[in-house]
Structures are given as structure tokens and as C-alpha cells.
N, C-alpha and C positions, 0 to 999 in steps of 0.2 A: 699606569698609563694616563696621560693628561685627559681630564674630563671625566674620569671614572672614579674619582676619590669620593669618599663620604662627605668630605668638606665641600667639594664642588657641588654636590647635590644639595647640601644644606644652605649653600650661599644663595640659592634661588628663592625669591619670595613667592612661594607656591600659593599663597592666599589670593593672589591676583588672578588665578586661573580656575576653571571649572572642569569637572569631569562630565562624561556623557549622562550619568545618573547621579547628580550630587546628593539627592535625598537618600540614596542607597550606598553610594560609594563616594564619600567626601574626598576632596582633593589631597588630603594628607596621606591617602593610601598610595598615591603615585610616588612621592619621595621615599615612603617606607619600602615599597617594592624595589626601587632602584638601589637603596642602601643595602637591602638584603642581597641583591645580585652582586653588588660590589664586594661585600664581605664574604659571600660564599665562594667566589672565584671558581676554581676547578670543580668544586662540589655543587655548583648551581645546577638546578634541574628545570625541566619544563614547568613543573608546578610553581616554581618561583616566578614565572612570567604570567601566570593566570590572572593575578590582580590587575595587571596592566591591560589585559584584554577587556576586563570588566570596566575599567576607568576611561580608556582612551578612544572608545567608539561611542557615537551618539545614536540613540534609537531613531530608526527611520533613515539612517544614512548620514554621512558627514562625520566630521571630527570636532571634538570640543577644544577649547583653547589650551588645555593641559597637554594635548598631543604635541603641539609645536614646541612647548617648553621642554618636553621630555625627549624630543628627537635627538639632540646632540649626545645625550647620555646613552640612548639606545644604539646609536651608530657606533659610539666608542666601545660599548660593551660587546656588540656584535663583531667588531674588528679585533677584539682582544683574544689572542690565541689561548690564553690561560683561562678563559671563561667556559664553564661547562654547559651553558645553555645557548651557545652561539647559534645553532641551527634554528631554534625556536625564535630567537631574537631577530634573525634575518627574515624569517617568515612573518613575524609581527611587523617589521618595516614594510614588507611588501603589501600586507593587508591594509595597513594604515594609508599607504600611498594610493592604493586602489580605491579606498573609500573617498579620499580627497579628489581623485580624478572623476569619480562618478558624481560627486557633488556639483561639478561644473565650475565655470568661471563667472564673475569673480566671487565676491561674498566673503564669508568669515574665514576662508581657508588661505587668505593671502599670507598670513604669518607662517603657516605650514609650508607653502610653496617657496617662500623666501628662505626659510631655514633649510629646506630640502636642497635648494640650489647651493647654499653655502656648504652643505655636507656632501655635495656631488662627487668630489674627488675621492673621499673615503668610501662612499657607497659603491662607486664604480670599481674601486680596488678590490672589493669582495669577489668580483668575477675572476680575479687572478690569485685568490687565496690558495695557499698550499694544500688545504683540505678539499678533496673533490666534493664532499657533501656540502661544504659551504659554497663552493662555486656553483653547484647545482641549485641550491636554495636561493642564490642571488640572481638567478636568471630573470625573474619577473621585475627586478629593480632596475635593470639596465635600459638605456635608451637604444634606439634602433642601430645606430652606427657602432655603439659599444658591443652589442650582441654580434654583429657581423664581424667585428674585429676579433672578438673572442673565439668565434667559430674557426677562424683561420689559425689561431694559436693553440686551441685545445687539442689534447692528445688522448685523453681518457674517454673511451667509448661510452661509459655510463654518464658522462657529462655532455659529450657530443650529441647523443641522441635527443635528450630533452632540449638542447640548444637548437637542433634542426627543427623539431616540432614548434618551438617558440618562434623561430624565424618565419615559418609558414603562417602561423597565426598573426604575427606582428605585421607581415606584409599585407595580409588580407585586411587587417584593421586599418592600416595606413591608407590603403587604396580606398577604403570606404569612408574616410574622414577628410573630405575636400577642404575643410577649413583649417587643417593642421599643416603647418610648414608650407614650403613652396612646391608647386606641381613638379618642378624639375627634380627636387629632392625626393619626393615620393616615388616618382618613376625610376629614379636611379636606385633607390633601395629595393623596390620590387624587382627590377632587372637583376640586381646582384643576388637576390634570394633565388630567382629562377635559375641563374647560372650555378649556384651552389647545389640546388636540387638536381639539376641535370648531371653534374659531375658525380654526385652520389649514386644516382641511378645507373650510371655508366660503369663506375669503377669500384664502388665500395662493397662491403660484405653484405650478405643477404638480409640480415635483420635491419641494417641501416637503409637498404633499398626499400624495404616495407615501410619504414618510418618516413622516407622521402615521399612515397606515394600518399601517405596520410597527410603529410605537411602540404603537398601540392593540392590535395583535396580542399584545403582552406581557400585556395585561389581559384581552383577549377573543380567543381564537384563531379565532373565526368572523368577526372583522372583515374579513379579506381576502376572504372569500366574499361579503360584502355589498357590498364596494367593488371587485369584480372588474372591472366596466366602467371605472371610473375608472383603475384600475391599467393596464388594457390601453391606454386612450387615451394615458396618459402615456408608457408604455414604447414604444409604436409610433409616436409623433409624431417625425418626423425633425428638426423644428425644436427640440425639447426635448432631443434626445440630447446635444449638447455641454454642456448645463447640468449634467448629472450630474457630469462630471469637474471642474467648477468649484466645486461646493459639497459633494459627498458625501465628506467626510473623516470619519475616526474619530480619537479621541484618540491612539491608539497607532499610527496608520497613517503610513507614510512616503510613500505615494502615494495619490491619490484613487481611489475606486471608479468604474468605468465604468457606463454604462447596462446593458451586458450582465451585469456582476456583479450589479447590483440585480435584473435580470429573473430570474436564476437563484435569488436569495434569495427573491423574491416567490413563485416557483413552489413552492419548498420549504415555504412557510407553509401551503399548501393540502393537504399530504400526508395530513392526518388524515381527509380526505374524498376517497378515491382517484378516484372518478368526476369530481368537480369539478376535481381537480388535472389529470387527463388532458384534460378539456374545456378548461381554461385553456391548456394547451400547444397544443392544436389551434387554438384561436382566435388564439393568438400566431403560429402558423405562417401562418394566413390573413392576418393583418395584415402579416407580413413579406413575403408574396407581393405584396400590394397595393403596398407601398412599395419592393419589391426591396431589402430590408434584409438584407445578408449577415450582419451581426453578430447580428441577431435570429434568423436561420436557424440559425446555429451554436448559439445558446442552445437553440433548439427541439430540435435533434438531441441535444444533451447531456442535456436533460431527458427526451427520449423514451427514450434509452438508460437513464437512471436508473430510469424507471418500468418499463421492460422487465426490468431486473435485479430490481426489487422484486416485480413481479407479471407473470408470463408472460401473464396474461389481457389485458395491454395490447397484445399483438401485433396484433390486428385493426385497432387504431387507428394503431399506429406504422408498420405496413407501407406503406400508401399514402402516408403523410406522408413517409417516407424515399424512396420510389420517385419522388415528384414532384421531389425535389432531386438526382437523379442527373445531371441536365443543367445544374446551376447553374454559373455562370462561376467561382465561388469554389472554389479547390482544396480548402480545408479542409472545405467543405460537402460536396463530392462524395465525399471520402474517408470522412467520417463516415456519409454515406448508404450507401455501399458496405459499410461495416462492419456497419451495422444489417441490411442485406439478407443478409449472410453469417450473422448470428446468427439470422435468422428463417427459415432453411431448415427444412422444405421449402416453407413457405408462399410463399417468394419465388421459386418456380419460374417463374411467368409472366413474370418480369423477366430471365430468363437472357440473352436476346438483347441487352438493354440493358447488362447487365453485361459481356458479351463485347465490346461496342463500347468498353469502358473498359480492356481488357487492356494497351494500350500507353500509357495515360495516366500521365505522369510527375509529376502534381501531388502536392504534399506539404503537410503541415499545419504551417505556420509560426506558428500561433497557440497551440495547446496542445501542439505537438511530439509528436504521436503518430507512432511509427516506421512507416516504410513509405510507399509511394506509393498513389495511387488504383488503379493497375493491380494492385498486390500484393493489395489487399483484394478487388478484383473477381475476381482469379484464385482466391483462397481461397474466395470465395462460390461460384464455379462448381464447384470441387472438392467442396465440401460438397453441392452439388446433384447430384453424379455426372455432371457435364457434362465430356466429354473435352477440350473447348476450353480448359479451365483447366490441363491437364497440361503442355504445353510451357512451359518456363521456370520451372516450379514449384520445382524443387530450387534453381536459381540464385537465385530470389527469396527463398526461405527462408534460404539461407546467406549472402546478401549482407551483412547487418549484421555477421556474425562475420568474413567474409572481409575486408571493408574496415575493420573495427574502428570502425564509427560507431554502434554500438548505443546507444540512448537508455535512460536510466532510466525507470521507470514507477511509477505509484501503483496500489496494489491497488484494483480497481473501475473503473479507467479502461479505455477500449478499447485493445487491443493485439493483435498477431498471436500465434498459438499457437506453442508450441515445435515445432521441425522434426520431431522423431520423432512427435509427436502427430498431425501432419498426414499423414505418410507411412505410418505403421503400418497404418491401415485400408485402404490403397490397393493391396492385394496383387494384385488382378486387373490392375493397370496396371504391374506390375513391369517388363515388357519396355520400357516407355517411361521409367520413372523411375530404374531401377537404373543404366543406363549414365551418366546425368547425375550420380547420386550418387557413383559410382566415379570419375568425372572430377574432381569436387570433392575427393575424398579424395586423388587423385594430386597435384593442384595444391597442396593444403594441405601435403602431405608435402614437395614440392619447395621450397616457400617457407620452411618452418620446420625441415626436416631431421629431423622426428620426427612422430609421430602426435598429433593434437590432438583437440579436442572432436568434430569431425566423424567421427572413427573410432568413437567411442562411439555416435554416432547411427547409423552404418552397422550396427554390431553389434546395436543394439536393433531396427532395422528388419528386418535379415536374419533375426533370430530369429522375428519376427512373420510374415514372409513364408514361412519354411520352404523347401520345395523350389523355390519360385519365385525364391529368392535364390542358387541354385547358381552362376550366373555370377560371384558375388563370391568363390568359393573361392580363386582365385589371390591375392587381396588379403588375405583373413583368415587363410589357412593359415600364413603365416610368423609370425603373432602368437602361435602356440603356443610359440615360443621366448622370448616376452616375458611375464614373470610378472605384469605389469600387466593383460594382456588374456587370458591363456591360458584361465582358467576361463570367461570370457564367450564365447570362441571355441568352447569345447567345447559350451556350450549351443546356440550357433548351429549347429554341425555335427549335434548331436542333432536339432534341429528340421528340418534339411534332409532327414533320412530316408535311405532306401537310396542316393540319389544321391551321398551323401558317404561311402559304405562304403570307398572307396579311401584315406580319410584316417586309418583306424584306426592304422596303424603310426606316423604322425606324432603322433597323440594320445597313444600310449603313451610317446613321448619328450617330451611337453610339459613345459615348465619351470614349476613352481609353487613357492610358498612351502612350506618343509619342515614340513608338518603331516600327521598320519595321515589326517585327513579329506580333504585335498586329494588325497593319493595314492590313497585309496579311490575318490574320485570319478573320477579319471583312469582307474583300472583298470576300473571299471564302465562308463564312457563308451566306452572303446576296445572292450570286449566288445559293448556295445549297438550301436555304429556299425558294427562288423564283421558285424552280422546276428545277434547273440546273442538270438534269440527262441525258438529251439528247442534251444539248447545250454546247458550249465551255465555259471553265472558263473565267473569266474577264481578260481583258488586263491590261495595266498599269504596276504596280510594278512587277507582276509576269512575264510579257513579258520581262521587262528589266533584271530580274534575269536570265531568260532563255537565253537571248542574250549574257550576259556576260559569260555564260558557254559554248558558242559555239552552242547553239540550236536556230533555227529560230522560231519566233513567229508563223509562219504558221504551224509548226508542232504540235501546241497545240491540235487542234481538232482531228487529226488522232491518237494521242497517249492517248487521254483522256479516262479513263475508264467509264463505264456506271454508276457506282456509285462511288462517290468521298468522302470518309471520310477524315478527316484531317490527315497529316502525323504523323508517330510515332515520339516521342521525347524522348531524354535522360532526366535524372533528371534535368539537367541545362537548359532545354528548347530547346535544339538544335535538328534538324532533325537527326534521326539516321538510319531509314530504312523505307521502304514502302512495304507493302504486296499487290500485285496486285490482284484485284478481280477475274481475269480470271484464273490465274494459282496458286495463293497462294504462289508464290515464294517470298522470302524475298530478296529485292534488297538493298544491303548495300551501305552507303555513303563511299566515300574515306575519311580516317581519316585526310588527308591533305587538304580537302576542294576542290579538283579538280572536273573535270567533272565525272559524274557517268559512270560506266563501261558498263551499259546496258541501253537500252532505256526504257522509262516509262513515267508516267504522268509528265507534265511540272513542277509541284511544287516539283518534286524530284530534280530539278536543284537548289534548295536553296543552297547557298554556305555555307559550314561548317565554312569558315573563318569569316562569318558575326556573328558567335556566339563565336568567340575565346575569347573575353573579358568577364569576369564575369558579367559585366554590360549589355552586349549585349544578353539578354535573353528575352523571352516573359514575359513582366512585368505585374504584377497584383497589383493594389493598395492595401495597407494595412491600 
């Protein structure tokens, strides 16, 4: 075919052009990719087009000069029925033209626009290609009138539906661009689209009617509110459900959209009227119950979760809706219902017995791949309710994804189980039940890996929150004082344990830390404090020297020492910033220049700011 020979590609002086990233993709890659596409012919694949995507787009938007030079070859290859990568090439043409449009007028894209006009006839002809997939992919390339003309000629429903959606979007875009074309032309096009949508809503098949409502929403966002009954009938009809996957394709889609996908999209179109949107979800749930449609139930729970995230006021509506689905036969439905009840604590308290009945439910979500089982979410719900029936097996359930290495990725906003320490930290009153299980998991993890892993960090976090109730963990955490990765965290844990950990003071004095004065000072203070230093003077040594250099006498230590001595407040870089005295609560600020403090106070308030002036001079923790 003319323009697609290797000779034609080689006839161009490509050295005159640049790619989007010439330092990574020199311009010679463009003719190389074009030659490969020509030679491959029917064997050409999507991967053969990948170098063109790398070369023909500029970082930050716009097109490099090589794009205009390649356009005639791309158009000819996309129009060649014998080429195996036609669909990808048509999509590439659309992406390039969209980038040029977004770059605005005029500028360096004049050559592209001029070449696009020259190729206009060939590009428009793609809308009438014998292959429906090519016609569908070419929809974004067409001008307004060409789209409208193609709508009246098209007979394939899988092409008519994306055409209809594109007409609605294009009419809305045209109406919002007063600088484009003549006002009469814009009004004429918008009026023609309105007439098309009206005919479809009156005479076409149910799925096309739903598409017409979505298309009209581009012009009038209240249209879905007026056609809510029609949308409910179409979405809830079991006989219509398979038709969605037959005809609901988009130009750049590799697979069709399902009825469930469309239902979620329709629900989102009502968000500007929250009461109506929530009412639509409720009516959709009632329709799903009548037809026992598990797919629609899943959509209902997803949308209920979304509304709950956006507006807590949706809770009274969402709670009974989720509770009704706890006994559904579908695993995914039960899991999402249990998750919603966990989120709706304490209002979900009346359903505690039904949640307890699900503790051994092994059902999983094989649709949206939410991690965990129905029993896991039911257990979490009970724990949040303060129900002790959720405690047995809680630690094992929370650690299972890490122990078995089957943790799933997740998307922000999607339902997921919380982090292990977030669940356990508030459960101090149940330490007698939970701590043995946590210690057992720590032991097993150490046996498997020969070192301490993530669960040790969880244990230290939880033990610090539990304080004296975590004393049975002492034999496990105390040896970590010899490990610079954990020693400072262990010191915090021992401080939180209070007098019960007084016997560990000698071990704290010998703790291994990174060699920095701040670390050694903390160890000295912590050992004194753990040993019961509430009525005795703090230790001498380094602190005394620091006090002396700031003009304070070591003899002043005991007279100014508070009866309770927590460590000083620190800035994010680890420097001392202020001290709140226990007796008055006054905040005593350090001098920003590192000089002597303006008021008297505990001797450790004499730490000099200058000692933290360097980024390296901070309280160091091993990583």
C-alpha cells in the first residue's frame, strides 16, 4: 500500500526531527519501529508499537517534531487491512491528536495539524472500516459531523453504543467551548444529539436506553434523576444482564463492561443529590433481593461503602442494608457485609450474635480480591464492639497474611483490614488473652527466619501501649537491648512497664546503641528512671558535663530535679525543643542559638542546641 513501504520510510530525512526524549530515545528509533511494522504485516503486534509511544510524546504534554513526520505512515498502516496491529495504531493516532489538542494553539504543533488535515480523508474513512473493532477505536478521531453521520449509518450495537456515549460527551464539550466554530453550528450539533438521544430513549433496546441516559447526563446532570425508574428496571432485569457484555464496549477498552460495572457508574451519576443517590442504592438492594442477584448485591455493598466514606450520615441507611446480607450464600457479599458492620460500630451492636456465628466462616472475596475471610472481618467487628468472643484467634488472623506471605495489594479507599498494631494496641484489658498468642507468633517467626522480623516491631509497639500489662514479654524483649536495631525501642517499652521492670536497669545501662551522645544520654536517663529514680538525683557524667558547659553547677542537679522525669521534648530532627515542668506545666523553650536557658529547670534542659546543629548530630536509630 502506498506510503507503507520500507523505501518510503527510508526516504525521509529523520535527522531533522526530534523525539520527546532524545537523550533516551533517539530519532532513529522511529523509522526502525515503522520499518518493523511494515515488514511484520499480519504478524505485527501491540508490542511493535511500543517504541512509538516512547518516542512520539513529549514530557509534560505536547508532541515532538517527529510525530508530524511519522503521521502519514501511521495513518497508512492503520488503514491497511493486512496489518496485525491496526487497533493499537488507531489508538495511537487518537492519543497523539489528543495531546496536540491539549497543547493549544498555535505553537510547535502547526506541522502536526497541517499534516492531520491532509490525512483527514483517510482518518475519517476508518469510521467506515469493515472491522467493527477498528470503527470503534476510530471514534475519538472523528469530527462532530462525522460522528453524527456515522451514528445514522452504523448497525452494529457494539459500535452504536460507544458512538452514542461519544455524541453526548462531544455535545457537552462543544457547548462548553464558545471559541470553537460558529454558535449556529454548535447549537445545530447539540440539537441533533438531543434528537438522537430522545429517539433512543423512546424506541431502542433497554441497554441502549441506559446508555442514552448516561450520554444525556453529559448535557444535563439531572437526567439520571428523572430516568431513575428506567435505569432500575434495566439494571435489575435478569434477562437483560447478558446483553451488557455483548454491546457495552468503549473505544479504548480491551474487554466489555458488565452490568455490575454500569450499575456502579449510574449510581455515581447521582452523587450531586446525596439523598437521591442513597435512595437509588436502597432501591437497587430491594431489586437484588427480589431476583436474588448476587452481582447486584455486591454493587449495592460497594456503593453503600462509598456513601459511608463520603458521608457518615448514611449510616442509618447502610446498617440494615448490610445486616440483611450477612446470611447471603455468596462469599463476597457476606465478607463485604461483615466489613460494613465492623465499620458501623457501635451502631452494629444488635447484630453481634449474627457476627459471632460467622467467626469460622472461611469464605473469601474472589471478585474484588479483598484480603481476609468472612470470619476475619466478623472477628474484627466483634473486637471493635468490645465483645470477647472475637479475641480467640485474633492475633493469628491478623498475622496470617504476613506469616503465609499471601498479602494482597490494595487501593486506597477500598475495604481492607487494619494494621495489626492498630487493632491490638487499644486492647490492653485483654492482654492476658492476646499476649501469649502474640509471643508465640514472635517465637515461630524467629524459628522460621532466624532473625526478628516485622512482628517484633508489632510486639514492641503493642507492649509500649500496654505498659505493665505487657510484663510477661520481658524475657523476649530484654535480649534485644544488645541489638542496636531495637535497643532504643526496647528502652521505651521498659519505661512504659513501670516499676515491674526495675530489675532491668543494669541491662539497660549495658544496652548497645549507635554511638551518638543523644543515645547515650537517653540510656543513662532511662536506666536511672527504670531503677526508681523518682526521688534521687539523675546520673552524673555526660549530663553533668553538659550542665557545666552551660554555666550550671552539677550541685544544682538535685535541687532542680522534678519528682517525675520524663525525657525532654524533641523536634522532628531529634533536638531538644522544650520542657514542660511537672509542677507548673509551663513550657520552657530553648534558645534557638543554643545558649543557656532563660529560666531554671531540670538539668537536662541544659542540653545545648548547638550539639544538634548538624543533620548527622541527632538521636540515631539503626535501620
